[in-house]
N, CA, C and O atoms as a printed pandas DataFrame, in Angstrom:
     atom_number atom_name residue_name chain_id  residue_number  x_coord  y_coord  z_coord
0              1         N          MET        A               1  -15.141   -7.371  -15.373
1              2        CA          MET        A               1  -14.626   -6.005  -15.282
2              3         C          MET        A               1  -13.549   -5.936  -14.202
3              4         O          MET        A               1  -13.674   -6.551  -13.143
4              5         N          ALA        A               2  -12.524   -5.204  -14.477
5              6        CA          ALA        A               2  -11.405   -5.082  -13.541
6              7         C          ALA        A               2  -11.818   -4.288  -12.313
7              8         O          ALA        A               2  -12.618   -3.356  -12.391
8              9         N          GLU        A               3  -11.260   -4.676  -11.190
9             10        CA          GLU        A               3  -11.579   -4.056   -9.908
10            11         C          GLU        A               3  -10.733   -2.829   -9.623
11            12         O          GLU        A               3  -10.922   -2.180   -8.595
12            13         N          MET        A               4   -9.817   -2.501  -10.498
13            14        CA          MET        A               4   -8.872   -1.418  -10.211
14            15         C          MET        A               4   -8.583   -0.623  -11.460
15            16         O          MET        A               4   -8.871   -1.057  -12.575
16            17         N          ASN        A               5   -8.014    0.537  -11.258
17            18        CA          ASN        A               5   -7.531    1.370  -12.355
18            19         C          ASN        A               5   -6.059    1.657  -12.087
19            20         O          ASN        A               5   -5.686    2.117  -11.008
20            21         N          ILE        A               6   -5.240    1.380  -13.080
21            22        CA          ILE        A               6   -3.803    1.590  -12.943
22            23         C          ILE        A               6   -3.375    2.593  -14.008
23            24         O          ILE        A               6   -3.574    2.363  -15.201
24            25         N          SER        A               7   -2.793    3.695  -13.577
25            26        CA          SER        A               7   -2.303    4.675  -14.549
26            27         C          SER        A               7   -0.993    4.167  -15.149
27            28         O          SER        A               7   -0.340    3.289  -14.586
28            29         N          ASN        A               8   -0.621    4.724  -16.287
29            30        CA          ASN        A               8    0.637    4.313  -16.924
30            31         C          ASN        A               8    1.838    4.642  -16.043
31            32         O          ASN        A               8    2.813    3.891  -16.028
32            33         N          THR        A               9    1.783    5.745  -15.315
33            34        CA          THR        A               9    2.878    6.121  -14.413
34            35         C          THR        A               9    3.004    5.111  -13.275
35            36         O          THR        A               9    4.107    4.674  -12.947
36            37         N          GLU        A              10    1.873    4.744  -12.674
37            38        CA          GLU        A              10    1.894    3.739  -11.607
38            39         C          GLU        A              10    2.389    2.409  -12.149
39            40         O          GLU        A              10    3.148    1.707  -11.481
40            41         N          TRP        A              11    1.966    2.064  -13.349
41            42        CA          TRP        A              11    2.339    0.779  -13.926
42            43         C          TRP        A              11    3.844    0.673  -14.124
43            44         O          TRP        A              11    4.419   -0.392  -13.899
44            45         N          ASP        A              12    4.493    1.753  -14.539
45            46        CA          ASP        A              12    5.936    1.707  -14.736
46            47         C          ASP        A              12    6.652    1.277  -13.457
47            48         O          ASP        A              12    7.607    0.502  -13.508
48            49         N          ARG        A              13    6.196    1.773  -12.329
49            50        CA          ARG        A              13    6.821    1.423  -11.046
50            51         C          ARG        A              13    6.400    0.024  -10.582
51            52         O          ARG        A              13    7.224   -0.751  -10.097
52            53         N          LEU        A              14    5.115   -0.285  -10.735
53            54        CA          LEU        A              14    4.603   -1.590  -10.307
54            55         C          LEU        A              14    5.214   -2.713  -11.136
55            56         O          LEU        A              14    5.490   -3.794  -10.615
56            57         N          LYS        A              15    5.424   -2.462  -12.409
57            58        CA          LYS        A              15    6.024   -3.462  -13.303
58            59         C          LYS        A              15    7.409   -3.880  -12.815
59            60         O          LYS        A              15    7.750   -5.062  -12.853
60            61         N          LEU        A              16    8.203   -2.920  -12.361
61            62        CA          LEU        A              16    9.534   -3.241  -11.837
62            63         C          LEU        A              16    9.435   -4.144  -10.609
63            64         O          LEU        A              16   10.226   -5.076  -10.454
64            65         N          LYS        A              17    8.473   -3.870   -9.745
65            66        CA          LYS        A              17    8.293   -4.688   -8.548
66            67         C          LYS        A              17    7.873   -6.109   -8.918
67            68         O          LYS        A              17    8.348   -7.074   -8.320
68            69         N          LEU        A              18    6.986   -6.235   -9.898
69            70        CA          LEU        A              18    6.545   -7.560  -10.334
70            71         C          LEU        A              18    7.692   -8.339  -10.970
71            72         O          LEU        A              18    7.811   -9.546  -10.761
72            73         N          LYS        A              19    8.529   -7.664  -11.738
73            74        CA          LYS        A              19    9.671   -8.338  -12.362
74            75         C          LYS        A              19   10.655   -8.855  -11.315
75            76         O          LYS        A              19   11.243   -9.924  -11.479
76            77         N          ARG        A              20   10.829   -8.087  -10.236
77            78        CA          ARG        A              20   11.725   -8.537   -9.158
78            79         C          ARG        A              20   11.157   -9.763   -8.444
79            80         O          ARG        A              20   11.892  -10.702   -8.138
80            81         N          LYS        A              21    9.868   -9.754   -8.183
81            82        CA          LYS        A              21    9.269  -10.865   -7.445
82            83         C          LYS        A              21    9.087  -12.101   -8.332
83            84         O          LYS        A              21    9.320  -13.228   -7.894
84            85         N          TYR        A              22    8.675  -11.883   -9.565
85            86        CA          TYR        A              22    8.413  -12.992  -10.502
86            87         C          TYR        A              22    9.341  -12.837  -11.689
87            88         O          TYR        A              22    8.949  -12.288  -12.719
88            89         N          ASN        A              23   10.562  -13.313  -11.554
89            90        CA          ASN        A              23   11.563  -13.111  -12.595
90            91         C          ASN        A              23   11.299  -13.927  -13.854
91            92         O          ASN        A              23   12.016  -13.774  -14.844
92            93         N          ASN        A              24   10.284  -14.792  -13.838
93            94        CA          ASN        A              24    9.935  -15.562  -15.023
94            95         C          ASN        A              24    8.990  -14.798  -15.949
95            96         O          ASN        A              24    8.694  -15.268  -17.048
96            97         N          LEU        A              25    8.508  -13.620  -15.519
97            98        CA          LEU        A              25    7.609  -12.832  -16.354
98            99         C          LEU        A              25    8.404  -12.048  -17.394
99           100         O          LEU        A              25    9.408  -11.408  -17.079
100          101         N          SER        A              26    7.938  -12.110  -18.628
101          102        CA          SER        A              26    8.609  -11.383  -19.714
102          103         C          SER        A              26    7.993   -9.994  -19.870
103          104         O          SER        A              26    6.966   -9.680  -19.268
104          105         N          ASP        A              27    8.638   -9.181  -20.684
105          106        CA          ASP        A              27    8.095   -7.856  -20.987
106          107         C          ASP        A              27    6.732   -7.986  -21.668
107          108         O          ASP        A              27    5.849   -7.153  -21.463
108          109         N          GLU        A              28    6.567   -9.019  -22.467
109          110        CA          GLU        A              28    5.284   -9.254  -23.139
110          111         C          GLU        A              28    4.197   -9.594  -22.115
111          112         O          GLU        A              28    3.060   -9.138  -22.233
112          113         N          ASP        A              29    4.556  -10.398  -21.113
113          114        CA          ASP        A              29    3.599  -10.734  -20.050
114          115         C          ASP        A              29    3.149   -9.484  -19.304
115          116         O          ASP        A              29    2.008   -9.396  -18.850
116          117         N          LEU        A              30    4.047   -8.529  -19.184
117          118        CA          LEU        A              30    3.786   -7.323  -18.411
118          119         C          LEU        A              30    3.421   -6.121  -19.280
119          120         O          LEU        A              30    3.455   -4.983  -18.812
120          121         N          SER        A              31    3.074   -6.369  -20.539
121          122        CA          SER        A              31    2.652   -5.251  -21.386
122          123         C          SER        A              31    1.292   -4.768  -20.904
123          124         O          SER        A              31    0.416   -5.568  -20.574
124          125         N          TYR        A              32    1.127   -3.452  -20.867
125          126        CA          TYR        A              32   -0.091   -2.867  -20.318
126          127         C          TYR        A              32   -0.285   -1.454  -20.832
127          128         O          TYR        A              32    0.669   -0.684  -20.946
128          129         N          GLN        A              33   -1.506   -1.129  -21.134
129          130        CA          GLN        A              33   -1.914    0.236  -21.444
130          131         C          GLN        A              33   -3.084    0.567  -20.540
131          132         O          GLN        A              33   -3.903   -0.297  -20.228
132          133         N          GLN        A              34   -3.160    1.800  -20.128
133          134        CA          GLN        A              34   -4.221    2.221  -19.216
134          135         C          GLN        A              34   -5.582    1.829  -19.791
135          136         O          GLN        A              34   -5.866    2.058  -20.966
136          137         N          GLY        A              35   -6.411    1.236  -18.942
137          138        CA          GLY        A              35   -7.729    0.769  -19.355
138          139         C          GLY        A              35   -7.764   -0.710  -19.702
139          140         O          GLY        A              35   -8.840   -1.258  -19.938
140          141         N          GLN        A              36   -6.613   -1.368  -19.739
141          142        CA          GLN        A              36   -6.536   -2.791  -20.089
142          143         C          GLN        A              36   -6.257   -3.660  -18.870
143          144         O          GLN        A              36   -5.555   -4.667  -18.964
144          145         N          GLU        A              37   -6.806   -3.269  -17.734
145          146        CA          GLU        A              37   -6.561   -4.007  -16.492
146          147         C          GLU        A              37   -7.034   -5.456  -16.591
147          148         O          GLU        A              37   -6.358   -6.366  -16.111
148          149         N          GLU        A              38   -8.189   -5.667  -17.211
149          150        CA          GLU        A              38   -8.743   -7.021  -17.309
150          151         C          GLU        A              38   -7.819   -7.948  -18.093
151          152         O          GLU        A              38   -7.602   -9.092  -17.694
152          153         N          GLU        A              39   -7.279   -7.465  -19.196
153          154        CA          GLU        A              39   -6.354   -8.270  -19.996
154          155         C          GLU        A              39   -5.090   -8.590  -19.201
155          156         O          GLU        A              39   -4.583   -9.710  -19.253
156          157         N          LEU        A              40   -4.593   -7.609  -18.474
157          158        CA          LEU        A              40   -3.404   -7.812  -17.646
158          159         C          LEU        A              40   -3.658   -8.877  -16.583
159          160         O          LEU        A              40   -2.842   -9.781  -16.403
160          161         N          ILE        A              41   -4.773   -8.775  -15.884
161          162        CA          ILE        A              41   -5.105   -9.743  -14.828
162          163         C          ILE        A              41   -5.208  -11.144  -15.412
163          164         O          ILE        A              41   -4.658  -12.091  -14.850
164          165         N          THR        A              42   -5.906  -11.284  -16.533
165          166        CA          THR        A              42   -6.079  -12.598  -17.168
166          167         C          THR        A              42   -4.730  -13.185  -17.577
167          168         O          THR        A              42   -4.478  -14.372  -17.371
168          169         N          ARG        A              43   -3.867  -12.353  -18.156
169          170        CA          ARG        A              43   -2.540  -12.821  -18.591
170          171         C          ARG        A              43   -1.689  -13.247  -17.396
171          172         O          ARG        A              43   -1.014  -14.275  -17.449
172          173         N          LEU        A              44   -1.719  -12.463  -16.323
173          174        CA          LEU        A              44   -0.934  -12.811  -15.135
174          175         C          LEU        A              44   -1.473  -14.074  -14.459
175          176         O          LEU        A              44   -0.698  -14.869  -13.928
176          177         N          MET        A              45   -2.785  -14.260  -14.475
177          178        CA          MET        A              45   -3.358  -15.485  -13.903
178          179         C          MET        A              45   -2.784  -16.713  -14.608
179          180         O          MET        A              45   -2.410  -17.693  -13.964
180          181         N          ALA        A              46   -2.719  -16.647  -15.924
181          182        CA          ALA        A              46   -2.210  -17.778  -16.710
182          183         C          ALA        A              46   -0.718  -17.996  -16.475
183          184         O          ALA        A              46   -0.285  -19.131  -16.277
184          185         N          ARG        A              47    0.066  -16.928  -16.494
185          186        CA          ARG        A              47    1.514  -17.055  -16.343
186          187         C          ARG        A              47    1.945  -17.463  -14.937
187          188         O          ARG        A              47    2.894  -18.229  -14.769
188          189         N          LEU        A              48    1.238  -16.942  -13.924
189          190        CA          LEU        A              48    1.603  -17.251  -12.539
190          191         C          LEU        A              48    0.915  -18.503  -12.022
191          192         O          LEU        A              48    1.239  -19.011  -10.948
192          193         N          LYS        A              49   -0.049  -18.997  -12.809
193          194        CA          LYS        A              49   -0.842  -20.173  -12.412
194          195         C          LYS        A              49   -1.490  -19.946  -11.049
195          196         O          LYS        A              49   -1.445  -20.799  -10.163
196          197         N          ARG        A              50   -2.093  -18.770  -10.914
197          198        CA          ARG        A              50   -2.767  -18.372   -9.672
198          199         C          ARG        A              50   -4.186  -17.935   -9.976
199          200         O          ARG        A              50   -4.526  -17.606  -11.113
200          201         N          LYS        A              51   -5.006  -17.938   -8.938
201          202        CA          LYS        A              51   -6.395  -17.508   -9.078
202          203         C          LYS        A              51   -6.474  -15.993   -9.210
203          204         O          LYS        A              51   -5.554  -15.261   -8.845
204          205         N          ARG        A              52   -7.596  -15.557   -9.741
205          206        CA          ARG        A              52   -7.843  -14.131   -9.953
206          207         C          ARG        A              52   -7.671  -13.326   -8.664
207          208         O          ARG        A              52   -7.073  -12.250   -8.678
208          209         N          GLU        A              53   -8.188  -13.840   -7.566
209          210        CA          GLU        A              53   -8.116  -13.131   -6.290
210          211         C          GLU        A              53   -6.679  -12.848   -5.887
211          212         O          GLU        A              53   -6.376  -11.769   -5.378
212          213         N          TYR        A              54   -5.793  -13.810   -6.110
213          214        CA          TYR        A              54   -4.387  -13.636   -5.761
214          215         C          TYR        A              54   -3.745  -12.547   -6.618
215          216         O          TYR        A              54   -3.027  -11.691   -6.102
216          217         N          VAL        A              55   -4.001  -12.581   -7.918
217          218        CA          VAL        A              55   -3.410  -11.604   -8.830
218          219         C          VAL        A              55   -3.907  -10.201   -8.487
219          220         O          VAL        A              55   -3.112   -9.264   -8.418
220          221         N          VAL        A              56   -5.202  -10.049   -8.275
221          222        CA          VAL        A              56   -5.767   -8.747   -7.937
222          223         C          VAL        A              56   -5.197   -8.257   -6.608
223          224         O          VAL        A              56   -4.835   -7.087   -6.480
224          225         N          PHE        A              57   -5.117   -9.148   -5.621
225          226        CA          PHE        A              57   -4.551   -8.790   -4.319
226          227         C          PHE        A              57   -3.108   -8.315   -4.465
227          228         O          PHE        A              57   -2.719   -7.308   -3.873
228          229         N          THR        A              58   -2.323   -9.035   -5.246
229          230        CA          THR        A              58   -0.921   -8.684   -5.449
230          231         C          THR        A              58   -0.782   -7.323   -6.125
231          232         O          THR        A              58    0.050   -6.513   -5.717
232          233         N          LEU        A              59   -1.578   -7.070   -7.141
233          234        CA          LEU        A              59   -1.526   -5.781   -7.824
234          235         C          LEU        A              59   -1.965   -4.647   -6.899
235          236         O          LEU        A              59   -1.334   -3.591   -6.864
236          237         N          GLU        A              60   -3.037   -4.865   -6.158
237          238        CA          GLU        A              60   -3.518   -3.835   -5.229
238          239         C          GLU        A              60   -2.493   -3.550   -4.137
239          240         O          GLU        A              60   -2.275   -2.394   -3.772
240          241         N          LYS        A              61   -1.869   -4.596   -3.620
241          242        CA          LYS        A              61   -0.848   -4.422   -2.592
242          243         C          LYS        A              61    0.345   -3.648   -3.153
243          244         O          LYS        A              61    0.895   -2.776   -2.481
244          245         N          GLY        A              62    0.738   -3.965   -4.370
245          246        CA          GLY        A              62    1.823   -3.248   -5.006
246          247         C          GLY        A              62    1.501   -1.779   -5.198
247          248         O          GLY        A              62    2.365   -0.921   -5.017
248          249         N          LEU        A              63    0.270   -1.487   -5.561
249          250        CA          LEU        A              63   -0.145   -0.090   -5.728
250          251         C          LEU        A              63   -0.198    0.639   -4.397
251          252         O          LEU        A              63    0.152    1.815   -4.306
252          253         N          GLN        A              64   -0.638   -0.067   -3.370
253          254        CA          GLN        A              64   -0.743    0.535   -2.042
254          255         C          GLN        A              64    0.632    0.929   -1.513
255          256         O          GLN        A              64    0.780    1.971   -0.874
256          257         N          PHE        A              65    1.623    0.109   -1.773
257          258        CA          PHE        A              65    2.977    0.351   -1.298
258          259         C          PHE        A              65    3.898    0.708   -2.459
259          260         O          PHE        A              65    5.018    0.204   -2.550
260          261         N          LEU        A              66    3.425    1.574   -3.340
261          262        CA          LEU        A              66    4.149    1.919   -4.569
262          263         C          LEU        A              66    5.518    2.530   -4.286
263          264         O          LEU        A              66    6.448    2.343   -5.069
264          265         N          ASP        A              67    5.654    3.254   -3.181
265          266        CA          ASP        A              67    6.914    3.920   -2.879
266          267         C          ASP        A              67    7.906    3.053   -2.113
267          268         O          ASP        A              67    9.001    3.511   -1.785
268          269         N          THR        A              68    7.539    1.808   -1.824
269          270        CA          THR        A              68    8.436    0.900   -1.118
270          271         C          THR        A              68    8.722   -0.312   -1.983
271          272         O          THR        A              68    8.200   -0.423   -3.092
272          273         N          ASN        A              69    9.532   -1.205   -1.496
273          274        CA          ASN        A              69    9.803   -2.452   -2.223
274          275         C          ASN        A              69    8.785   -3.544   -1.938
275          276         O          ASN        A              69    8.846   -4.631   -2.513
276          277         N          ARG        A              70    7.853   -3.247   -1.051
277          278        CA          ARG        A              70    6.886   -4.250   -0.631
278          279         C          ARG        A              70    5.951   -4.629   -1.765
279          280         O          ARG        A              70    5.445   -3.767   -2.483
280          281         N          LEU        A              71    5.726   -5.935   -1.919
281          282        CA          LEU        A              71    4.788   -6.435   -2.909
282          283         C          LEU        A              71    4.056   -7.615   -2.352
283          284         O          LEU        A              71    3.208   -8.193   -3.032
């Protein structure tokens, strides 16, 4: 089960930050609908070749600093 809830509005902003930091991610990699956090985390783990903890930390940090460029 996913540790977070991301609204579609938050995702639109967070997605831009992820694309800037990880320019190898495609729109398909970053496809998301509210309630599909687990699928998003699993997909990002595979694409970034990182552990779950890193992906969750990165997403949470991005949400925490949604109004800044920090990720």
